[in-house]
C-alpha positions in Angstrom: -0.2 -0.1 0.0 1.4 3.5 -0.7 2.5 5.4 2.0 0.3 8.0 3.8 0.9 11.8 4.6 -1.3 13.5 7.0 -1.6 17.0 6.5 -2.7 18.9 9.8 -4.0 22.3 8.7 -4.8 21.6 5.1 -5.9 24.8 3.3 -5.8 26.4 -0.2 -2.3 27.6 -0.1 0.6 25.6 0.9 -1.3 22.9 2.1 -2.8 22.2 -1.1 0.5 22.3 -2.8 1.9 19.7 -0.3 -1.1 17.4 -1.0 -0.5 17.6 -4.8 3.0 17.2 -4.6 3.2 14.1 -2.5 -0.1 12.8 -4.2 1.7 13.0 -7.8 4.1 10.5 -6.3 1.4 8.0 -5.3 0.9 8.8 -1.6 -2.6 8.8 0.0 -3.4 12.2 1.6 -5.2 12.7 4.9 -6.6 16.4 4.9 -7.1 17.7 8.5 -8.8 20.9 9.2 -11.6 22.8 11.1 -13.8 23.6 8.2 -15.5 20.7 6.1 -16.3 23.2 3.0 -12.7 24.0 2.8 -11.5 20.3 3.2 -14.1 19.1 0.6 -13.0 21.8 -1.9 -9.3 20.7 -1.6 -10.6 17.1 -1.9 -12.2 17.8 -5.3 -8.9 19.3 -6.6 -7.1 16.0 -5.5 -9.9 13.9 -6.9 -9.5 15.6 -10.3 -5.9 14.4 -10.3 -6.6 10.9 -9.4 -5.2 11.3 -6.0 -6.5 9.0 -3.0 -7.6 11.2 0.0 -9.8 11.4 2.8 -11.0 14.4 4.9 -11.1 14.8 8.6 -12.5 17.7 10.6 -10.6 18.2 13.9 -9.9 21.1 16.4 -6.2 21.1 17.0 -6.5 23.6 19.7 -7.7 20.3 21.9 -4.8 17.9 22.0 -7.3 15.4 23.7 -8.9 15.3 20.2 -5.5 13.9 18.7 -5.6 10.0 19.6 -9.1 9.5 18.2 -8.1 11.5 15.1 -5.1 9.7 14.4 -7.0 6.2 15.0 -9.7 7.4 12.4 -6.9 8.5 9.7 -5.2 5.0 10.3 -8.3 3.0 10.0 -9.3 4.8 6.8 -6.0 5.0 5.1 -3.4 3.1 6.9 -0.3 4.0 9.0 0.8 7.6 8.8 4.4 7.6 7.4 4.6 11.5 6.8 3.5 14.5 9.3 2.9 17.7 7.7 2.0 20.3 10.6 1.0 23.8 9.9 -2.4 24.7 11.2 -3.3 28.5 10.7 -4.9 30.6 13.0 -7.9 32.8 12.2 -7.2 34.9 15.2 -5.4 38.2 15.1 -1.8 38.7 16.0 -1.2 40.0 19.7 1.1 42.3 21.0 3.3 40.6 23.5 2.5 43.0 26.1 -1.1 41.8 25.9 -0.5 38.2 26.4 -1.9 36.5 29.2 -2.1 32.6 30.2 -5.9 32.7 28.9 -5.2 34.3 25.6 -2.1 32.1 24.8 -3.4 28.8 25.9 -5.4 27.9 22.9 -2.6 29.0 20.5 -0.1 26.8 22.3 -2.2 23.9 22.2 -2.7 24.3 18.3 0.9 25.4 17.6 3.0 23.4 19.8 1.2 21.0 22.2 -1.0 19.1 19.5 2.1 18.7 17.6 3.8 16.9 20.4 0.7 14.7 21.0 0.8 13.7 17.2 4.6 12.7 17.2 4.5 11.0 20.6 1.7 8.8 19.0 3.4 8.0 15.9 7.1 8.2 16.4 7.5 4.6 18.0 6.0 3.1 14.8 8.3 5.2 12.6 11.2 4.3 14.8 10.4 0.4 14.5 9.9 0.6 10.9 13.1 3.0 10.6 11.4 5.3 8.1 9.2 8.4 8.4 9.4 12.1 8.1 8.0 15.0 10.2 7.5 18.3 8.4 6.2 21.8 9.4 5.9 25.3 8.4 6.1 28.3 10.8 6.1 32.1 10.2 9.2 34.0 10.2 8.3 35.7 13.4 8.7 32.3 15.0 12.6 32.8 14.5 12.8 36.4 15.1 10.1 38.0 17.2 8.5 41.2 15.8 6.6 44.1 17.7 2.8 43.6 17.8 3.0 39.9 16.1 3.2 37.7 19.0 0.5 35.0 19.8 0.6 32.0 17.5 4.2 32.8 16.9 5.3 32.1 20.4 3.9 28.5 20.0 5.6 28.2 16.7 9.1 29.1 18.3 8.7 26.2 20.9 7.7 23.8 18.1 10.5 24.8 16.0 13.0 24.2 19.0 11.4 20.9 19.7 11.7 19.9 16.2 15.4 20.9 15.9 16.1 18.8 18.8 13.9 15.9 17.7 16.0 15.9 14.5 19.3 15.2 16.4 17.6 12.3 18.1 15.9 10.4 15.4 18.1 10.9 12.2 19.8 7.7 13.0 16.5 6.0 12.7 16.0 7.2 9.2 13.3 9.6 10.1 13.6 13.0 8.5 12.5 16.6 9.8 11.9 19.5 7.7 11.0 23.0 8.5 9.9 25.9 6.1 10.2 29.4 7.5 7.7 31.8 5.8 8.3 35.6 5.8 5.9 36.5 3.2 2.1 35.8 2.1 1.5 32.4 0.3 -0.1 32.6 -2.8 -3.7 31.2 -3.2 -3.8 31.0 0.7 -6.7 32.5 2.8 -4.3 34.9 4.4 -3.8 36.0 0.8 -7.3 36.6 -0.1 -7.5 38.9 3.1 -4.5 40.9 2.0 -6.1 41.2 -1.3 -9.3 42.5 0.3 -7.5 44.7 2.7 -8.7 42.9 5.7 -5.6 41.3 7.0 -4.2 42.0 10.6 -0.5 42.4 9.8 1.1 45.8 11.1 1.3 48.6 8.4 5.1 48.6 8.9 5.6 45.0 7.7 6.3 44.4 4.0 5.2 40.7 3.1 6.2 39.4 -0.4 4.1 37.0 -2.3 5.5 33.5 -2.2 5.0 30.4 -4.6 3.5 27.5 -2.5 4.7 24.9 -5.0 8.3 26.0 -4.5 7.8 25.5 -0.8 6.1 22.2 -1.4 9.2 20.9 -3.5 11.6 21.7 -0.6 9.2 19.7 1.7 9.1 16.8 -0.6 12.8 16.7 -0.9 13.0 17.0 3.2 10.8 14.1 3.5 13.7 12.0 1.7 16.4 13.7 3.7 17.6 15.8 0.7 17.1 19.3 2.0 18.3 21.3 4.9 16.7 21.1 8.2 15.3 24.4 7.6 14.6 26.3 4.7 13.5 30.1 4.5 11.0 31.7 2.1 11.8 34.2 0.6 15.5 32.8 0.5 17.1 36.1 1.2 15.4 36.1 4.5 18.0 33.6 5.6 20.6 36.2 5.5 19.0 38.1 8.2 18.0 35.2 10.4 20.7 33.9 12.8 21.7 30.3 12.4 20.5 28.9 10.2 3.1 32.5 7.7 0.8 33.3 6.8 -1.5 31.0 4.7 
């Protein structure tokens, strides 16, 4: 049976490009998101390409939803071999000075804690079979904090740190980790639509270039086979301003 990639946070931008890129290679695609209509629209695009897929509505702000969700995916499609984690928040950026335990809790669950729950559940099987991949996409402000743009980025910064550590621990098990850092707007994404409509919540001082999701999906495909750097930034020139080396 062809391997399964689970896309947590499947949307019309990068999630769609990842689904199409992996699907063209014969992989089965599990589409996970909060909005059934959005998932169904994406499924239609995959069906048109003859790509096997299934949709799963889930709220990733509650980590208790993860075990039954994974069970349902595996019952429907088979064991998950590749995880792509990039849920997008519909909530506005928050100034760091306004963060509270209450307003960061759901963001931490969605951006970080649910990722840990997924990997904790799937990693033993990946290690036993000596194959698998964990992929993720984060906003550039998860790497370098920007004023008035905290919130989900705080959780993504923790997730990024976790994946860096994880990569060093599982590489010898032939499990690959790949991260995309996005400092721009993903073409075709829901956030791109809000920018076009003039309803985005980004600060006025921020310049956000338009980024092709197909280019990022290609990097993630290579990363799943250990053929890319641990972390790749888009646009590429942003890497020169980020020590050590999204919207949509």
